[in-house]
N, C-alpha and C positions, 0 to 999 in steps of 0.2 A: 541425550543431548543432541540436538539437531547440528548437523555438519553439511558441508557444501555438497556432499554426497547424496544427501537425502532430499535434496531441492532438484524437484524436475527442471528439465530445460525445454527450451522452445521445440515444438513437433509432439511433445507428450499430449495425448489425448486431455488429461484432466485439466488442462490450462485453456481448453477451447469447450469445456463442458460447464453449465450452471450449476453451483453449488445449491445443495438442498436447505432449506430451513432447519432449524436445530429446534429441538424440544427440551423443555425445563421438567425436572432438573436434569443438569448435564451428567452424562455417565463419569466415572474416574478416567476413563480412557480420554473423554473428551476434556475433562479439566486438566489433565495431564499436558494434552497436545497444546491447549490454550498456554500454558505456564511453559512448556519448553519452545513455543513460537516466540513469545516475547523475551524469553531468556536468550534465545541465537540472535536477538536484534542488539541486547546490551552486551553481549559477548563480541558480535561483530563490530562494535563499536569501540571497544577495549583494544587498543593497539597490541598490547603483549598477549591477550588469548587469541587475538585475530590472527596474529603471526604464528602462534604455536599451533594452532588447528588449521590455518589456511583459510579463514573466512573472510569472504568479501563483505564490506560493510554496507548495512541495509538500515533503512528507517521504518520499512513496512515489510509485512509477510503475511501472504493469505494462505489459508488452509489448502487451497488448491495446488499451491507451490510446493506441497509437501505430501501431494496424492492424496488427499483426503477432501473429498467433495462436500463440504460442510460450510454453510455462511458464518465463517468466523475469520478474522485477521487481527493482527497484533500492529501497533505502532508504537515507536519509541524515539521521539525527536524533541528539540525544543522548538517554542513558537518564537515569534519576533522579538516578544520580550524576555526570553532567556527562561520562560518557565517550561517544566519538564511535562511533555504529554505522554505518557506510558500507560497503555491500556491494552486490552482485548476488546474487541466488537463483537459481539454475537447478533446476526440477524440485522445487520446494521443498514440504514436507509437513509437518502437524503430527503429531507422533507420540504426545503425551499433552498432557493439559491439564488444569487444575484445574476443581473443580465450580463454585468461585465464580466470578462473573462480575463484568464491571466496564462501565463506560460513560463517555462524555465528556459532562458536563451541558450543554455548550453544542453537543453533535450532532457529527456528522463532516462533514467537507467532501470534495470530489473535483474533481481537475483535468478531469475530462471533465463535470461537472454545473455549469451556470452559474447556479444558483439556490440559495437558502438552503433546506434540507429540515429544518424542526423536527422534532424527536423524539430518543428514545434510542435508541441502537444497540448490544444487548446483545453483548458479546463476552467470551471466556475471560479471567479476570485473569491467569493464568500459562500459558504455553505450552512446551512442549519441542519445537524444530524440528529439521527434517534439511534439508539442501539441498547442492548443489553450485556451487563456484566455477567461473569461466568456465574455469579450467583442468582440471575435473574432479574436483578434491579434494572429498571429503565433509566437509561440517562440521555439527555439532550444536551447538545453544545452547539456552539457556533464556532466555525472555524474560518481561518482567512491565511493566505500565503502559503508556505510550505506543507502545513497540516493540512491544509483543504486539498491541495495537489495530491498529498500522500493519501488522504482518505479516499479521494475519487480513484486513484491508480489502483487501490486494493479492492475497492468495491466493484472495479472492472473485472478484476480475477475472478471476483464469484459469480461475475456473469458471464464467464469465458471470453472475455475482450482483453486484448493485449494493448499496450500503450500506444504502439505503433500503428495500430488500426484507426487511431485519430489524427495521425500526420498526412498532411496533403501530399498524395502520390506525386502529382506533375510537378509542384514547386514544395519541397519540405520547409522552407524558410519563407514560405509567402506570407505576407503581413495578415494578422488576424484580426478580422473587424471587432471593434469594441473591446479591446484587449491590450494590457499591458505586460511588459516583460517583469517576471520576479526576479529580481537581484539575490543571490544566495550564494553561500560558499558550500553548502553540503548538497548533495545530490541523491534522488532515490535509490 
């Protein structure tokens, strides 16, 4: 079971390293890590389990964040229709995106960042993505809203990019051209 102590924090070199493509079939170790990452997110969103183990709530977790430099991340959240999106993405890619952007007015958070970083993080409002399941099946999906933001946040991790790299350094709350705020209760 992944605990907060297993998640590397800001300053750790894994967070600034580009993760490597994965090959199929996955090893037993890689499959177990995929399962554990998704289970962490489920546990972190369960108030009783989260309190018992001291877990911070999360909706996405990239392999880099557990010091594994493989192109894989887990997501566990509901879309705007209340549909549960719960999967592990292997070798994920954005194949197309909207010109329009969006951002979370309260800013983004990250399990690897133990401080509040104020500022808008511009993200594509809608994306079409491709990735593989742990069994090597290709999946293609369209995401918008919080799932699209989460996917981009996790994909950034695999490229050694932190969310605050996107914040305007001079004016963290400067208006973002062609963007709208995404109103949501949950945070990354």
